[in-house]
mmCIF file as gemmi writes it, N, C-alpha and C atoms, coordinates in Angstrom:
data_model
loop_
_atom_site.group_PDB
_atom_site.id
_atom_site.type_symbol
_atom_site.label_atom_id
_atom_site.label_alt_id
_atom_site.label_comp_id
_atom_site.label_asym_id
_atom_site.label_entity_id
_atom_site.label_seq_id
_atom_site.pdbx_PDB_ins_code
_atom_site.Cartn_x
_atom_site.Cartn_y
_atom_site.Cartn_z
_atom_site.occupancy
_atom_site.B_iso_or_equiv
_atom_site.pdbx_formal_charge
_atom_site.auth_seq_id
_atom_site.auth_asym_id
_atom_site.pdbx_PDB_model_num
ATOM 1 N N . UNK Axp A 1 ? -17.824 -18.215 8.519 1 0 ? 1 A 1
ATOM 2 C CA . UNK Axp A 1 ? -17.046 -17.771 6.781 1 0 ? 1 A 1
ATOM 3 C C . UNK Axp A 1 ? -15.625 -18.422 6.745 1 0 ? 1 A 1
ATOM 4 N N . UNK Axp A 2 ? -14.949 -18.772 6.068 1 0 ? 2 A 1
ATOM 5 C CA . UNK Axp A 2 ? -13.129 -18.459 5.619 1 0 ? 2 A 1
ATOM 6 C C . UNK Axp A 2 ? -13.123 -18.745 4.818 1 0 ? 2 A 1
ATOM 7 N N . UNK Axp A 3 ? -12.6 -17.047 4.521 1 0 ? 3 A 1
ATOM 8 C CA . UNK Axp A 3 ? -11.609 -17.225 3.488 1 0 ? 3 A 1
ATOM 9 C C . UNK Axp A 3 ? -10.573 -16.385 3.437 1 0 ? 3 A 1
ATOM 10 N N . UNK Axp A 4 ? -10.072 -15.579 1.798 1 0 ? 4 A 1
ATOM 11 C CA . UNK Axp A 4 ? -7.991 -15.22 1.92 1 0 ? 4 A 1
ATOM 12 C C . UNK Axp A 4 ? -9.013 -14.554 1.611 1 0 ? 4 A 1
ATOM 13 N N . UNK Axp A 5 ? -7.559 -13.306 1.3 1 0 ? 5 A 1
ATOM 14 C CA . UNK Axp A 5 ? -7.678 -12.121 1.328 1 0 ? 5 A 1
ATOM 15 C C . UNK Axp A 5 ? -5.548 -11.627 0.749 1 0 ? 5 A 1
ATOM 16 N N . UNK Axp A 6 ? -5.808 -12.205 -0.464 1 0 ? 6 A 1
ATOM 17 C CA . UNK Axp A 6 ? -4.543 -10.95 -0.809 1 0 ? 6 A 1
ATOM 18 C C . UNK Axp A 6 ? -4.18 -9.115 -0.613 1 0 ? 6 A 1
ATOM 19 N N . UNK Axp A 7 ? -2.934 -9.233 0.061 1 0 ? 7 A 1
ATOM 20 C CA . UNK Axp A 7 ? -2.381 -7.687 -0.181 1 0 ? 7 A 1
ATOM 21 C C . UNK Axp A 7 ? -1.267 -8.077 -1.638 1 0 ? 7 A 1
ATOM 22 N N . UNK Axp A 8 ? -1.272 -6.446 -1.862 1 0 ? 8 A 1
ATOM 23 C CA . UNK Axp A 8 ? -0.115 -6.371 -3.069 1 0 ? 8 A 1
ATOM 24 C C . UNK Axp A 8 ? 0.909 -5.598 -2.176 1 0 ? 8 A 1
ATOM 25 N N . UNK Axp A 9 ? 1.985 -5.212 -2.942 1 0 ? 9 A 1
ATOM 26 C CA . UNK Axp A 9 ? 2.942 -4.218 -2.253 1 0 ? 9 A 1
ATOM 27 C C . UNK Axp A 9 ? 3.947 -4.422 -3.292 1 0 ? 9 A 1
ATOM 28 N N . UNK Axp A 10 ? 5.281 -3.335 -3.048 1 0 ? 10 A 1
ATOM 29 C CA . UNK Axp A 10 ? 6.669 -3.635 -3.677 1 0 ? 10 A 1
ATOM 30 C C . UNK Axp A 10 ? 7.748 -2.834 -2.807 1 0 ? 10 A 1
ATOM 31 N N . UNK Axp A 11 ? 8.035 -2.954 -2.775 1 0 ? 11 A 1
ATOM 32 C CA . UNK Axp A 11 ? 9.938 -3.03 -1.533 1 0 ? 11 A 1
ATOM 33 C C . UNK Axp A 11 ? 10.822 -2.74 -2.593 1 0 ? 11 A 1
ATOM 34 N N . UNK Axp A 12 ? 11.225 -1.561 -2.45 1 0 ? 12 A 1
ATOM 35 C CA . UNK Axp A 12 ? 13.171 -0.764 -3.667 1 0 ? 12 A 1
ATOM 36 C C . UNK Axp A 12 ? 14.38 -1.16 -2.303 1 0 ? 12 A 1
ATOM 37 N N . UNK Axp A 13 ? 14.819 -1.766 -3.708 1 0 ? 13 A 1
ATOM 38 C CA . UNK Axp A 13 ? 16.028 -2.363 -2.174 1 0 ? 13 A 1
ATOM 39 C C . UNK Axp A 13 ? 17.213 -1.771 -3.045 1 0 ? 13 A 1
ATOM 40 N N . UNK Axp A 14 ? 18.405 -0.698 -2.23 1 0 ? 14 A 1
ATOM 41 C CA . UNK Axp A 14 ? 18.463 -0.158 -3.044 1 0 ? 14 A 1
ATOM 42 C C . UNK Axp A 14 ? 20.571 -0.019 -2.928 1 0 ? 14 A 1
ATOM 43 N N . UNK Axp A 15 ? 21.036 -1.775 -2.605 1 0 ? 15 A 1
ATOM 44 C CA . UNK Axp A 15 ? 21.967 -2.485 -2.796 1 0 ? 15 A 1
ATOM 45 C C . UNK Axp A 15 ? 21.629 -3.617 -3.813 1 0 ? 15 A 1
ATOM 46 N N . UNK Axp A 16 ? 21.605 -4.851 -3.559 1 0 ? 16 A 1
ATOM 47 C CA . UNK Axp A 16 ? 21.286 -5.537 -3.631 1 0 ? 16 A 1
ATOM 48 C C . UNK Axp A 16 ? 21.544 -6.343 -1.901 1 0 ? 16 A 1
ATOM 49 N N . UNK Axp A 17 ? 20.62 -7.112 -1.937 1 0 ? 17 A 1
ATOM 50 C CA . UNK Axp A 17 ? 20.458 -7.977 -1.074 1 0 ? 17 A 1
ATOM 51 C C . UNK Axp A 17 ? 20.582 -9.758 -0.653 1 0 ? 17 A 1
ATOM 52 N N . UNK Axp A 18 ? 20.656 -10.11 0.418 1 0 ? 18 A 1
ATOM 53 C CA . UNK Axp A 18 ? 20.085 -11.77 0.365 1 0 ? 18 A 1
ATOM 54 C C . UNK Axp A 18 ? 19.615 -12.132 1.75 1 0 ? 18 A 1
ATOM 55 N N . UNK Axp A 19 ? 18.665 -12.453 1.662 1 0 ? 19 A 1
ATOM 56 C CA . UNK Axp A 19 ? 17.12 -13.155 2.453 1 0 ? 19 A 1
ATOM 57 C C . UNK Axp A 19 ? 18.01 -14.776 3.013 1 0 ? 19 A 1
ATOM 58 N N . UNK Axp A 20 ? 16.982 -14.962 3.624 1 0 ? 20 A 1
ATOM 59 C CA . UNK Axp A 20 ? 18.11 -16.758 4.173 1 0 ? 20 A 1
ATOM 60 C C . UNK Axp A 20 ? 16.83 -17.96 3.257 1 0 ? 20 A 1
ATOM 61 N N . UNK Axp A 21 ? 18.11 -18.082 3.379 1 0 ? 21 A 1
ATOM 62 C CA . UNK Axp A 21 ? 17.445 -19.288 2.153 1 0 ? 21 A 1
ATOM 63 C C . UNK Axp A 21 ? 18.507 -18.777 0.318 1 0 ? 21 A 1
ATOM 64 N N . UNK Axp A 22 ? 18.557 -18.152 0.281 1 0 ? 22 A 1
ATOM 65 C CA . UNK Axp A 22 ? 19.058 -17.497 -1.051 1 0 ? 22 A 1
ATOM 66 C C . UNK Axp A 22 ? 20.574 -18.215 -0.726 1 0 ? 22 A 1
ATOM 67 N N . UNK Axp A 23 ? 20.359 -18.567 -2.482 1 0 ? 23 A 1
ATOM 68 C CA . UNK Axp A 23 ? 21.778 -18.744 -2.115 1 0 ? 23 A 1
ATOM 69 C C . UNK Axp A 23 ? 22.922 -17.749 -2.735 1 0 ? 23 A 1
ATOM 70 N N . UNK Axp A 24 ? 22.824 -16.711 -3.835 1 0 ? 24 A 1
ATOM 71 C CA . UNK Axp A 24 ? 23.157 -15.613 -3.66 1 0 ? 24 A 1
ATOM 72 C C . UNK Axp A 24 ? 22.314 -14.675 -3.901 1 0 ? 24 A 1
ATOM 73 N N . UNK Axp A 25 ? 22.95 -13.283 -3.614 1 0 ? 25 A 1
ATOM 74 C CA . UNK Axp A 25 ? 22.975 -11.829 -3.259 1 0 ? 25 A 1
ATOM 75 C C . UNK Axp A 25 ? 21.682 -12.125 -4.68 1 0 ? 25 A 1
ATOM 76 N N . UNK Axp A 26 ? 20.552 -10.374 -4.35 1 0 ? 26 A 1
ATOM 77 C CA . UNK Axp A 26 ? 19.297 -10.815 -5.438 1 0 ? 26 A 1
ATOM 78 C C . UNK Axp A 26 ? 20.854 -8.639 -5.814 1 0 ? 26 A 1
ATOM 79 N N . UNK Axp A 27 ? 20.194 -8.646 -6.925 1 0 ? 27 A 1
ATOM 80 C CA . UNK Axp A 27 ? 20.272 -7.025 -7.193 1 0 ? 27 A 1
ATOM 81 C C . UNK Axp A 27 ? 18.941 -6.367 -6.946 1 0 ? 27 A 1
ATOM 82 N N . UNK Axp A 28 ? 19.874 -4.441 -6.893 1 0 ? 28 A 1
ATOM 83 C CA . UNK Axp A 28 ? 18.611 -3.47 -6.243 1 0 ? 28 A 1
ATOM 84 C C . UNK Axp A 28 ? 17.867 -3.857 -7.173 1 0 ? 28 A 1
ATOM 85 N N . UNK Axp A 29 ? 16.491 -3.224 -7.219 1 0 ? 29 A 1
ATOM 86 C CA . UNK Axp A 29 ? 15.999 -2.335 -8.042 1 0 ? 29 A 1
ATOM 87 C C . UNK Axp A 29 ? 14.098 -3.456 -7.274 1 0 ? 29 A 1
ATOM 88 N N . UNK Axp A 30 ? 13.078 -2.514 -7.567 1 0 ? 30 A 1
ATOM 89 C CA . UNK Axp A 30 ? 11.873 -2.689 -6.524 1 0 ? 30 A 1
ATOM 90 C C . UNK Axp A 30 ? 11.544 -3.98 -7.06 1 0 ? 30 A 1
ATOM 91 N N . UNK Axp A 31 ? 10.481 -4.705 -6.263 1 0 ? 31 A 1
ATOM 92 C CA . UNK Axp A 31 ? 10.405 -6.278 -5.549 1 0 ? 31 A 1
ATOM 93 C C . UNK Axp A 31 ? 8.956 -6.871 -5.487 1 0 ? 31 A 1
ATOM 94 N N . UNK Axp A 32 ? 8.683 -7.016 -6.026 1 0 ? 32 A 1
ATOM 95 C CA . UNK Axp A 32 ? 6.506 -6.716 -6.141 1 0 ? 32 A 1
ATOM 96 C C . UNK Axp A 32 ? 6.584 -7.63 -4.887 1 0 ? 32 A 1
ATOM 97 N N . UNK Axp A 33 ? 5.866 -8.249 -4.334 1 0 ? 33 A 1
ATOM 98 C CA . UNK Axp A 33 ? 5.14 -8.701 -3.146 1 0 ? 33 A 1
ATOM 99 C C . UNK Axp A 33 ? 4.272 -8.627 -3.156 1 0 ? 33 A 1
ATOM 100 N N . UNK Axp A 34 ? 3.97 -10.109 -2.535 1 0 ? 34 A 1
ATOM 101 C CA . UNK Axp A 34 ? 2.001 -10.265 -1.7 1 0 ? 34 A 1
ATOM 102 C C . UNK Axp A 34 ? 2.208 -10.834 -1.019 1 0 ? 34 A 1
ATOM 103 N N . UNK Axp A 35 ? 0.94 -10.501 0.785 1 0 ? 35 A 1
ATOM 104 C CA . UNK Axp A 35 ? 0.424 -11.188 1.966 1 0 ? 35 A 1
ATOM 105 C C . UNK Axp A 35 ? -0.5 -12.01 1.229 1 0 ? 35 A 1
ATOM 106 N N . UNK Axp A 36 ? -0.838 -13.224 1.833 1 0 ? 36 A 1
ATOM 107 C CA . UNK Axp A 36 ? -1.702 -13.8 1.651 1 0 ? 36 A 1
ATOM 108 C C . UNK Axp A 36 ? -2.544 -14.089 3.006 1 0 ? 36 A 1
ATOM 109 N N . UNK Axp A 37 ? -4.073 -13.237 2.973 1 0 ? 37 A 1
ATOM 110 C CA . UNK Axp A 37 ? -3.724 -13.776 5.04 1 0 ? 37 A 1
ATOM 111 C C . UNK Axp A 37 ? -6.098 -14.642 4.132 1 0 ? 37 A 1
ATOM 112 N N . UNK Axp A 38 ? -5.251 -15.156 5.469 1 0 ? 38 A 1
ATOM 113 C CA . UNK Axp A 38 ? -6.273 -16.122 5.66 1 0 ? 38 A 1
ATOM 114 C C . UNK Axp A 38 ? -6.941 -15.271 7.037 1 0 ? 38 A 1
ATOM 115 N N . UNK Axp A 39 ? -8.905 -14.678 7.008 1 0 ? 39 A 1
ATOM 116 C CA . UNK Axp A 39 ? -10.61 -14.524 6.882 1 0 ? 39 A 1
ATOM 117 C C . UNK Axp A 39 ? -11.153 -15.534 8.63 1 0 ? 39 A 1
ATOM 118 N N . UNK Axp A 40 ? -11.27 -14.94 9.41 1 0 ? 40 A 1
ATOM 119 C CA . UNK Axp A 40 ? -11.063 -16.207 10.374 1 0 ? 40 A 1
ATOM 120 C C . UNK Axp A 40 ? -12.554 -14.849 11.009 1 0 ? 40 A 1
ATOM 121 N N . UNK Axp A 41 ? -14.378 -14.699 10.333 1 0 ? 41 A 1
ATOM 122 C CA . UNK Axp A 41 ? -14.839 -13.84 10.492 1 0 ? 41 A 1
ATOM 123 C C . UNK Axp A 41 ? -15.302 -14.968 12.682 1 0 ? 41 A 1
ATOM 124 N N . UNK Axp A 42 ? -15.511 -13.397 13.576 1 0 ? 42 A 1
ATOM 125 C CA . UNK Axp A 42 ? -16.211 -14.068 14.416 1 0 ? 42 A 1
ATOM 126 C C . UNK Axp A 42 ? -17.193 -13.663 14.803 1 0 ? 42 A 1
ATOM 127 N N . UNK Axp A 43 ? -17.984 -12.842 16.494 1 0 ? 43 A 1
ATOM 128 C CA . UNK Axp A 43 ? -19.508 -12.711 16.457 1 0 ? 43 A 1
ATOM 129 C C . UNK Axp A 43 ? -19.179 -11.046 17.043 1 0 ? 43 A 1
ATOM 130 N N . UNK Axp A 44 ? -18.102 -10.63 17.318 1 0 ? 44 A 1
ATOM 131 C CA . UNK Axp A 44 ? -17.719 -9.915 17.613 1 0 ? 44 A 1
ATOM 132 C C . UNK Axp A 44 ? -16.951 -9.06 16.833 1 0 ? 44 A 1
ATOM 133 N N . UNK Axp A 45 ? -15.904 -9.344 15.48 1 0 ? 45 A 1
ATOM 134 C CA . UNK Axp A 45 ? -14.748 -8.937 14.977 1 0 ? 45 A 1
ATOM 135 C C . UNK Axp A 45 ? -14.665 -9.841 13.118 1 0 ? 45 A 1
ATOM 136 N N . UNK Axp A 46 ? -14.298 -9.249 12.44 1 0 ? 46 A 1
ATOM 137 C CA . UNK Axp A 46 ? -13.182 -10.43 12.062 1 0 ? 46 A 1
ATOM 138 C C . UNK Axp A 46 ? -11.789 -9.691 12.048 1 0 ? 46 A 1
ATOM 139 N N . UNK Axp A 47 ? -10.674 -11.06 12.102 1 0 ? 47 A 1
ATOM 140 C CA . UNK Axp A 47 ? -9.704 -10.893 12.53 1 0 ? 47 A 1
ATOM 141 C C . UNK Axp A 47 ? -9.208 -11.597 11.2 1 0 ? 47 A 1
ATOM 142 N N . UNK Axp A 48 ? -7.409 -11.493 10.564 1 0 ? 48 A 1
ATOM 143 C CA . UNK Axp A 48 ? -6.982 -11.314 8.899 1 0 ? 48 A 1
ATOM 144 C C . UNK Axp A 48 ? -5.294 -12.53 10.316 1 0 ? 48 A 1
ATOM 145 N N . UNK Axp A 49 ? -5.404 -13.595 10.069 1 0 ? 49 A 1
ATOM 146 C CA . UNK Axp A 49 ? -4.069 -14.616 9.925 1 0 ? 49 A 1
ATOM 147 C C . UNK Axp A 49 ? -3.204 -14.315 9.239 1 0 ? 49 A 1
ATOM 148 N N . UNK Axp A 50 ? -1.77 -14.561 8.635 1 0 ? 50 A 1
ATOM 149 C CA . UNK Axp A 50 ? -0.807 -13.805 7.438 1 0 ? 50 A 1
ATOM 150 C C . UNK Axp A 50 ? -0.829 -15.603 7.445 1 0 ? 50 A 1
ATOM 151 N N . UNK Axp A 51 ? -0.88 -15.924 6.662 1 0 ? 51 A 1
ATOM 152 C CA . UNK Axp A 51 ? -0.64 -18.151 6.06 1 0 ? 51 A 1
ATOM 153 C C . UNK Axp A 51 ? 0.989 -17.687 4.785 1 0 ? 51 A 1
ATOM 154 N N . UNK Axp A 52 ? 1.503 -16.134 4.34 1 0 ? 52 A 1
ATOM 155 C CA . UNK Axp A 52 ? 1.984 -16.878 3.215 1 0 ? 52 A 1
ATOM 156 C C . UNK Axp A 52 ? 2.424 -14.972 2.803 1 0 ? 52 A 1
ATOM 157 N N . UNK Axp A 53 ? 3.584 -15.183 2.938 1 0 ? 53 A 1
ATOM 158 C CA . UNK Axp A 53 ? 4.495 -13.928 2.449 1 0 ? 53 A 1
ATOM 159 C C . UNK Axp A 53 ? 4.555 -14.507 0.693 1 0 ? 53 A 1
ATOM 160 N N . UNK Axp A 54 ? 4.963 -13.357 -0.396 1 0 ? 54 A 1
ATOM 161 C CA . UNK Axp A 54 ? 5.442 -14.075 -1.336 1 0 ? 54 A 1
ATOM 162 C C . UNK Axp A 54 ? 6.493 -12.561 -1.782 1 0 ? 54 A 1
ATOM 163 N N . UNK Axp A 55 ? 7.267 -13.223 -2.321 1 0 ? 55 A 1
ATOM 164 C CA . UNK Axp A 55 ? 8.646 -11.815 -3.608 1 0 ? 55 A 1
ATOM 165 C C . UNK Axp A 55 ? 8.295 -12.464 -4.489 1 0 ? 55 A 1
ATOM 166 N N . UNK Axp A 56 ? 8.31 -11.386 -5.684 1 0 ? 56 A 1
ATOM 167 C CA . UNK Axp A 56 ? 8.069 -11.293 -6.437 1 0 ? 56 A 1
ATOM 168 C C . UNK Axp A 56 ? 10.099 -11.255 -7.717 1 0 ? 56 A 1
ATOM 169 N N . UNK Axp A 57 ? 10.695 -12.104 -7.532 1 0 ? 57 A 1
ATOM 170 C CA . UNK Axp A 57 ? 11.879 -12.209 -8.421 1 0 ? 57 A 1
ATOM 171 C C . UNK Axp A 57 ? 11.824 -12.2 -10.051 1 0 ? 57 A 1
ATOM 172 N N . UNK Axp A 58 ? 12.406 -11.517 -10.918 1 0 ? 58 A 1
ATOM 173 C CA . UNK Axp A 58 ? 12.331 -11.242 -12.229 1 0 ? 58 A 1
ATOM 174 C C . UNK Axp A 58 ? 14.216 -11.27 -12.402 1 0 ? 58 A 1
ATOM 175 N N . UNK Axp A 59 ? 13.726 -12.161 -13.255 1 0 ? 59 A 1
ATOM 176 C CA . UNK Axp A 59 ? 15.498 -12.322 -14.5 1 0 ? 59 A 1
ATOM 177 C C . UNK Axp A 59 ? 15.646 -12.562 -15.387 1 0 ? 59 A 1
ATOM 178 N N . UNK Axp A 60 ? 15.88 -11.749 -16.343 1 0 ? 60 A 1
ATOM 179 C CA . UNK Axp A 60 ? 16.666 -13.152 -17.746 1 0 ? 60 A 1
ATOM 180 C C . UNK Axp A 60 ? 15.28 -13.3 -18.212 1 0 ? 60 A 1
ATOM 181 N N . UNK Axp A 61 ? 13.583 -12.698 -17.672 1 0 ? 61 A 1
ATOM 182 C CA . UNK Axp A 61 ? 13.218 -12.688 -18.943 1 0 ? 61 A 1
ATOM 183 C C . UNK Axp A 61 ? 11.862 -13.148 -18.56 1 0 ? 61 A 1
ATOM 184 N N . UNK Axp A 62 ? 12.155 -14.605 -16.647 1 0 ? 62 A 1
ATOM 185 C CA . UNK Axp A 62 ? 11.26 -15.641 -16.016 1 0 ? 62 A 1
ATOM 186 C C . UNK Axp A 62 ? 11.752 -14.671 -14.826 1 0 ? 62 A 1
ATOM 187 N N . UNK Axp A 63 ? 9.766 -15.232 -14.17 1 0 ? 63 A 1
ATOM 188 C CA . UNK Axp A 63 ? 9.833 -14.477 -12.881 1 0 ? 63 A 1
ATOM 189 C C . UNK Axp A 63 ? 9.865 -15.614 -11.649 1 0 ? 63 A 1
ATOM 190 N N . UNK Axp A 64 ? 10.302 -15.594 -11.405 1 0 ? 64 A 1
ATOM 191 C CA . UNK Axp A 64 ? 10.631 -16.345 -10.023 1 0 ? 64 A 1
ATOM 192 C C . UNK Axp A 64 ? 10.064 -16.041 -8.408 1 0 ? 64 A 1
ATOM 193 N N . UNK Axp A 65 ? 8.137 -16.903 -7.701 1 0 ? 65 A 1
ATOM 194 C CA . UNK Axp A 65 ? 8.542 -16.026 -6.146 1 0 ? 65 A 1
ATOM 195 C C . UNK Axp A 65 ? 8.441 -16.967 -5.496 1 0 ? 65 A 1
ATOM 196 N N . UNK Axp A 66 ? 8.925 -16.312 -5.249 1 0 ? 66 A 1
ATOM 197 C CA . UNK Axp A 66 ? 9.448 -17.54 -3.249 1 0 ? 66 A 1
ATOM 198 C C . UNK Axp A 66 ? 9.165 -16.597 -1.837 1 0 ? 66 A 1
ATOM 199 N N . UNK Axp A 67 ? 8.601 -17.86 -1.216 1 0 ? 67 A 1
ATOM 200 C CA . UNK Axp A 67 ? 8.101 -17.677 0.008 1 0 ? 67 A 1
ATOM 201 C C . UNK Axp A 67 ? 8.809 -16.875 0.723 1 0 ? 67 A 1
ATOM 202 N N . UNK Axp A 68 ? 8.781 -16.392 1.535 1 0 ? 68 A 1
ATOM 203 C CA . UNK Axp A 68 ? 9.584 -15.723 2.518 1 0 ? 68 A 1
ATOM 204 C C . UNK Axp A 68 ? 8.896 -15.282 3.83 1 0 ? 68 A 1
ATOM 205 N N . UNK Axp A 69 ? 10.06 -14.525 4.689 1 0 ? 69 A 1
ATOM 206 C CA . UNK Axp A 69 ? 10.004 -14.635 6.377 1 0 ? 69 A 1
ATOM 207 C C . UNK Axp A 69 ? 9.166 -13.182 5.596 1 0 ? 69 A 1
ATOM 208 N N . UNK Axp A 70 ? 7.934 -12.906 6.434 1 0 ? 70 A 1
ATOM 209 C CA . UNK Axp A 70 ? 8.63 -11.227 6.485 1 0 ? 70 A 1
ATOM 210 C C . UNK Axp A 70 ? 9.383 -10.593 7.815 1 0 ? 70 A 1
ATOM 211 N N . UNK Axp A 71 ? 9.966 -11.055 8.73 1 0 ? 71 A 1
ATOM 212 C CA . UNK Axp A 71 ? 10.272 -10.215 9.14 1 0 ? 71 A 1
ATOM 213 C C . UNK Axp A 71 ? 11.599 -10.198 8.627 1 0 ? 71 A 1
ATOM 214 N N . UNK Axp A 72 ? 12.703 -10.955 8.207 1 0 ? 72 A 1
ATOM 215 C CA . UNK Axp A 72 ? 13.048 -11.621 7.644 1 0 ? 72 A 1
ATOM 216 C C . UNK Axp A 72 ? 13.644 -10.35 6.275 1 0 ? 72 A 1
ATOM 217 N N . UNK Axp A 73 ? 11.997 -10.201 5.348 1 0 ? 73 A 1
ATOM 218 C CA . UNK Axp A 73 ? 12.976 -8.893 4.434 1 0 ? 73 A 1
ATOM 219 C C . UNK Axp A 73 ? 12.139 -7.815 5.611 1 0 ? 73 A 1
ATOM 220 N N . UNK Axp A 74 ? 12.064 -7.191 6.685 1 0 ? 74 A 1
ATOM 221 C CA . UNK Axp A 74 ? 12.154 -6.666 6.872 1 0 ? 74 A 1
ATOM 222 C C . UNK Axp A 74 ? 13.378 -5.744 7.404 1 0 ? 74 A 1
ATOM 223 N N . UNK Axp A 75 ? 13.501 -7.022 7.414 1 0 ? 75 A 1
ATOM 224 C CA . UNK Axp A 75 ? 15.116 -6.683 8.25 1 0 ? 75 A 1
ATOM 225 C C . UNK Axp A 75 ? 16.811 -6.423 7.17 1 0 ? 75 A 1
ATOM 226 N N . UNK Axp A 76 ? 16.233 -6.714 5.894 1 0 ? 76 A 1
ATOM 227 C CA . UNK Axp A 76 ? 17.023 -6.265 4.682 1 0 ? 76 A 1
ATOM 228 C C . UNK Axp A 76 ? 16.976 -5.464 4.173 1 0 ? 76 A 1
ATOM 229 N N . UNK Axp A 77 ? 15.736 -5.089 4.178 1 0 ? 77 A 1
ATOM 230 C CA . UNK Axp A 77 ? 14.138 -3.216 3.854 1 0 ? 77 A 1
ATOM 231 C C . UNK Axp A 77 ? 16.09 -1.475 5.473 1 0 ? 77 A 1
ATOM 232 N N . UNK Axp A 78 ? 15.451 -2.381 6.613 1 0 ? 78 A 1
ATOM 233 C CA . UNK Axp A 78 ? 16.406 -2.327 7.513 1 0 ? 78 A 1
ATOM 234 C C . UNK Axp A 78 ? 18.05 -1.984 6.83 1 0 ? 78 A 1
ATOM 235 N N . UNK Axp A 79 ? 18.24 -3.339 7.008 1 0 ? 79 A 1
ATOM 236 C CA . UNK Axp A 79 ? 19.621 -2.426 6.722 1 0 ? 79 A 1
ATOM 237 C C . UNK Axp A 79 ? 20.158 -2.418 5.214 1 0 ? 79 A 1
ATOM 238 N N . UNK Axp A 80 ? 19.196 -2.328 4.21 1 0 ? 80 A 1
ATOM 239 C CA . UNK Axp A 80 ? 19.354 -1.729 3.635 1 0 ? 80 A 1
ATOM 240 C C . UNK Axp A 80 ? 19.472 -0.621 2.829 1 0 ? 80 A 1
ATOM 241 N N . UNK Axp A 81 ? 18.813 0.409 4.276 1 0 ? 81 A 1
ATOM 242 C CA . UNK Axp A 81 ? 18.637 2.392 4.587 1 0 ? 81 A 1
ATOM 243 C C . UNK Axp A 81 ? 19.563 2.383 5.593 1 0 ? 81 A 1
ATOM 244 N N . UNK Axp A 82 ? 20.186 1.542 5.994 1 0 ? 82 A 1
ATOM 245 C CA . UNK Axp A 82 ? 21.344 2.254 6.891 1 0 ? 82 A 1
ATOM 246 C C . UNK Axp A 82 ? 22.959 2.917 6.701 1 0 ? 82 A 1
ATOM 247 N N . UNK Axp A 83 ? 23.072 3.657 7.493 1 0 ? 83 A 1
ATOM 248 C CA . UNK Axp A 83 ? 24.798 3.746 6.422 1 0 ? 83 A 1
ATOM 249 C C . UNK Axp A 83 ? 25.399 3.493 6.38 1 0 ? 83 A 1
């Protein structure tokens, strides 16, 4: 049997940031992130395979959902805390 699981978290940027595919930098702040994973059940164990990472961007009373590369998001977070 296969299914999906979604986990939520948040990320905080102290400075404006830009991810691949963004036309302009986004302002600093707290952003919601959701990760969708496909559940693959085997005989010995259950594994999870990431199928999407979504970043929620609020601006002007609207929420935009953007699919992002988790490695790109992690790199942006690391740049944000670098001196």
